C-alpha positions as CSV (number, residue, x, y, z in Angstrom):
1,M,100.0,76.5,91.9
2,A,100.3,74.2,88.9
3,K,97.5,74.1,86.4
4,G,96.0,70.9,85.2
5,P,96.4,69.8,81.6
6,A,94.2,71.7,79.1
7,T,91.3,69.8,77.6
8,C,91.5,69.5,73.9
9,T,88.8,68.4,71.5
10,T,89.2,67.0,68.1
11,P,87.3,68.3,65.1
12,T,85.1,65.1,65.1
13,E,84.1,65.7,68.8
14,D,83.2,69.3,68.0
15,T,81.0,68.2,65.0
16,E,79.2,65.6,67.2
17,R,78.7,68.2,70.0
18,H,77.3,70.7,67.4
19,A,74.9,68.0,66.0
20,R,73.7,67.1,69.5
21,K,73.0,70.7,70.2
22,H,70.6,71.0,67.3
23,W,69.0,67.5,67.3
24,H,65.7,69.0,68.7
25,L,65.2,70.9,65.4
26,I,64.9,67.7,63.4
27,P,61.2,67.0,64.0
28,I,60.1,70.5,62.9
29,G,62.5,70.3,60.0
30,I,60.8,67.1,58.9
31,V,57.4,68.9,59.1
32,M,58.7,71.9,57.0
33,A,60.3,69.6,54.4
34,G,57.2,67.4,54.2
35,L,55.0,70.5,53.7
36,A,57.3,71.8,50.9
37,F,57.4,68.4,49.3
38,G,53.6,68.0,49.3
39,Y,53.1,71.4,47.6
40,A,55.9,70.6,45.1
41,M,54.0,67.3,44.2
42,G,50.7,69.2,43.9
43,W,49.0,67.2,46.6
44,H,47.3,70.3,47.9
45,E,45.2,70.3,44.7
46,L,43.6,67.0,45.8
47,L,42.4,68.6,49.1
48,S,39.7,70.7,47.5
49,L,36.0,70.6,46.8
50,R,36.9,70.7,43.1
51,F,38.7,67.3,43.4
52,L,35.8,66.0,45.4
53,G,33.3,67.0,42.8
54,E,35.4,65.4,40.0
55,S,36.0,62.2,41.9
56,R,33.0,61.7,44.1
57,M,31.6,58.7,42.2
58,M,35.0,56.9,42.2
59,L,35.5,57.7,45.9
60,K,32.1,56.5,46.9
61,Q,32.6,53.3,45.0
62,F,36.0,52.7,46.7
63,V,34.4,53.2,50.1
64,G,31.6,50.8,49.3
65,T,34.1,48.2,48.1
66,H,36.6,48.6,51.0
67,P,34.6,49.4,54.2
68,V,37.6,48.9,56.5
69,V,40.5,50.0,54.4
70,A,38.8,53.2,53.3
71,P,38.2,54.8,56.8
72,A,41.6,53.6,57.9
73,G,43.3,55.2,54.9
74,F,41.3,58.4,55.4
75,F,42.4,58.5,59.1
76,A,46.1,58.2,58.0
77,I,45.7,60.9,55.3
78,Y,44.0,63.3,57.7
79,A,46.5,62.8,60.5
80,V,49.4,63.3,58.2
81,A,47.9,66.4,56.5
82,V,47.4,68.0,59.9
83,A,50.8,67.0,61.2
84,F,52.4,68.6,58.2
85,S,50.3,71.7,58.5
86,F,48.4,71.4,55.2
87,P,45.6,74.0,55.5
88,A,42.8,71.6,54.6
89,A,41.2,70.5,57.9
90,S,37.7,71.9,56.9
91,I,37.8,70.3,53.4
92,L,38.9,66.9,54.7
93,T,36.2,67.0,57.3
94,I,33.6,67.6,54.6
95,F,35.2,64.7,52.7
96,A,34.7,62.5,55.8
97,G,31.0,63.4,56.0
98,F,30.5,62.8,52.3
99,L,32.3,59.5,52.2
100,F,31.3,57.9,55.6
101,G,28.3,59.9,56.9
102,W,28.3,62.5,59.6
103,L,28.6,60.1,62.5
104,V,31.4,57.8,61.3
105,G,33.1,60.6,59.4
106,G,32.9,62.9,62.5
107,I,34.4,60.3,64.9
108,C,37.1,59.3,62.5
109,T,38.0,63.0,62.0
110,V,38.1,63.8,65.7
111,F,40.7,61.2,66.4
112,A,42.7,61.8,63.2
113,A,42.8,65.5,63.8
114,T,43.8,65.1,67.4
115,A,46.6,62.6,66.4
116,G,48.0,64.9,63.7
117,A,47.7,68.0,65.9
118,T,49.5,66.3,68.7
119,A,52.4,65.2,66.4
120,L,52.8,68.8,65.2
121,F,52.6,70.1,68.8
122,L,55.3,67.7,69.9
123,A,57.5,68.7,67.0
124,A,57.1,72.4,67.8
125,R,57.7,71.9,71.5
126,S,60.9,70.0,70.7
127,A,62.2,72.8,68.6
128,F,60.8,75.9,70.4
129,G,59.6,74.8,73.9
130,G,60.3,77.6,76.4
131,F,61.4,80.0,73.7
132,L,59.2,82.9,74.8
133,K,60.2,82.7,78.5
134,E,63.9,82.5,77.6
135,R,64.1,85.1,74.8
136,A,61.2,87.5,75.1
137,G,60.6,90.3,77.5
138,P,58.9,90.2,80.9
139,A,55.5,91.2,79.5
140,V,55.4,88.2,77.1
141,A,56.9,86.0,79.7
142,K,54.0,87.0,82.0
143,L,51.5,86.2,79.3
144,A,53.2,82.8,78.8
145,T,52.8,82.1,82.5
146,G,49.1,83.0,82.5
147,F,48.5,80.8,79.5
148,E,50.2,77.9,81.2
149,K,48.0,78.3,84.3
150,D,44.8,78.2,82.4
151,A,45.8,76.5,79.2
152,F,42.9,74.2,79.0
153,S,40.3,77.1,78.9
154,Y,42.3,79.1,76.4
155,L,42.7,76.1,74.1
156,L,39.1,75.1,74.4
157,V,37.9,78.6,73.3
158,L,40.3,78.6,70.3
159,R,39.2,75.1,69.3
160,I,35.5,75.7,69.6
161,A,35.5,78.8,67.4
162,P,38.4,78.7,65.0
163,F,39.5,82.3,65.1
164,F,42.9,81.2,64.0
165,P,44.0,78.6,61.5
166,F,44.1,75.0,62.9
167,F,47.8,74.6,62.4
168,V,48.6,77.9,64.3
169,V,46.7,76.7,67.3
170,N,48.6,73.4,67.1
171,I,52.0,75.2,67.3
172,A,51.3,78.1,69.6
173,P,50.8,76.1,72.8
174,A,54.3,74.6,72.3
175,L,55.7,78.0,72.8
176,F,54.0,78.4,76.1
177,E,55.0,74.9,77.5
178,V,51.5,73.6,77.7
179,R,51.3,70.0,79.0
180,L,50.7,67.2,76.5
181,K,47.7,65.9,78.4
182,T,46.1,69.4,78.5
183,F,46.7,69.9,74.8
184,V,45.2,66.5,73.8
185,T,42.1,66.8,76.0
186,A,41.3,70.4,75.0
187,T,41.9,69.7,71.4
188,M,39.6,66.6,71.3
189,I,36.8,68.2,73.2
190,G,37.1,71.6,71.5
191,I,37.0,70.3,67.9
192,L,33.8,68.2,68.5
193,P,31.2,70.9,67.6
194,G,33.0,72.1,64.4
195,T,33.9,68.6,63.3
196,F,30.4,67.2,63.4
197,A,29.0,70.4,61.9
198,Y,31.3,70.1,58.9
199,A,30.8,66.4,58.7
200,W,27.0,67.1,58.6
201,L,27.6,69.6,55.8
202,G,29.7,67.0,53.9
203,Q,26.9,64.5,54.1
204,G,24.8,66.8,51.9
205,V,27.5,68.2,49.8
206,D,26.5,66.2,46.7
207,S,23.6,68.6,45.9
208,V,25.9,71.6,46.3
209,L,28.5,70.1,43.9
210,V,25.8,69.4,41.3
211,A,24.5,73.0,41.6
212,A,28.0,74.4,41.2
213,E,28.6,72.3,38.1
214,R,25.3,73.6,36.6
215,A,26.4,77.2,37.3
216,G,29.7,76.5,35.6
217,R,32.0,77.1,38.5
218,D,33.8,75.3,41.3
219,A,32.1,74.7,44.6
220,R,33.3,76.7,47.6
221,I,33.1,76.1,51.4
222,S,31.1,79.3,51.6
223,D,28.4,77.5,49.6
224,L,28.1,75.1,52.5
225,V,28.5,77.2,55.6
226,T,25.4,79.1,56.6
227,P,25.2,82.2,58.8
228,E,23.4,80.2,61.4
229,I,26.3,77.8,61.7
230,T,28.8,80.6,62.0
231,I,26.7,82.3,64.7
232,A,26.5,79.0,66.5
233,F,30.3,78.6,66.5
234,V,30.8,82.1,67.9
235,A,28.1,81.5,70.6
236,L,29.9,78.3,71.7
237,A,33.2,80.1,72.0
238,L,31.5,82.9,74.1
239,V,30.0,80.3,76.4
240,A,33.4,78.7,76.9
241,A,35.0,82.1,77.5
242,L,32.3,83.0,80.0
243,A,32.9,79.8,81.9
244,T,36.6,80.7,82.1
245,I,35.9,84.2,83.4
246,V,33.4,83.0,86.0
247,R,35.8,80.4,87.3
248,K,38.5,83.0,87.7
249,V,36.3,85.4,89.5
250,W,34.9,82.9,91.9
251,A,38.0,80.8,92.4
252,P,39.4,81.1,95.9
253,R,42.3,83.5,96.1
254,E,45.7,82.1,96.9
255,S,46.9,83.1,100.4
């Protein structure tokens, strides 16, 4: 029986095929490159209480002069910082409370953080979506399946009490194939308590900065966070976890 003609590919076709195979890595590559560029430019030094202390008068004056441009610019900066995984979410939320007040600053932060987190989640999902199920063993695959079934509750607990860094919780759900709607909803609801708490702290940060200056040292976040607030965050997480457990126990069993 005669064989058909062999299919040949040119070097150009092989290169194009190879490029298409790895196109999904481009978004996460941009995130990594942007993070490295930001640190190389020293932008991380601007996301600190020290910078806020040194520039607070100038920043307040700018906000007063530009009541629309200032919050819009802050929104963009916050969203980009979160999307590129700069570990500065708490500091920026304090900035928001200091510059715009706890209410406006909190609202701006919630939407900016959700937008940036969603961008990072989509980039990670494009690069690594389904990775655990395809490459890991059966135990991890089972964990992934469980996470997907109750992703909203898991995410809500992680958002309410930040046991892990914000950027880690943005990337991890992408590995478990969490739906975009679930991620956005759980993120926006879960960060509400912490966001407004830090915005409230930011509203009164001026006195802390002055006290730190008099003591001859830089202000730290620990100067602002009280044990009561920490206990409140943990309590909120426990309530959310308890709700998840109750729902699992009383949910009707599948036939």
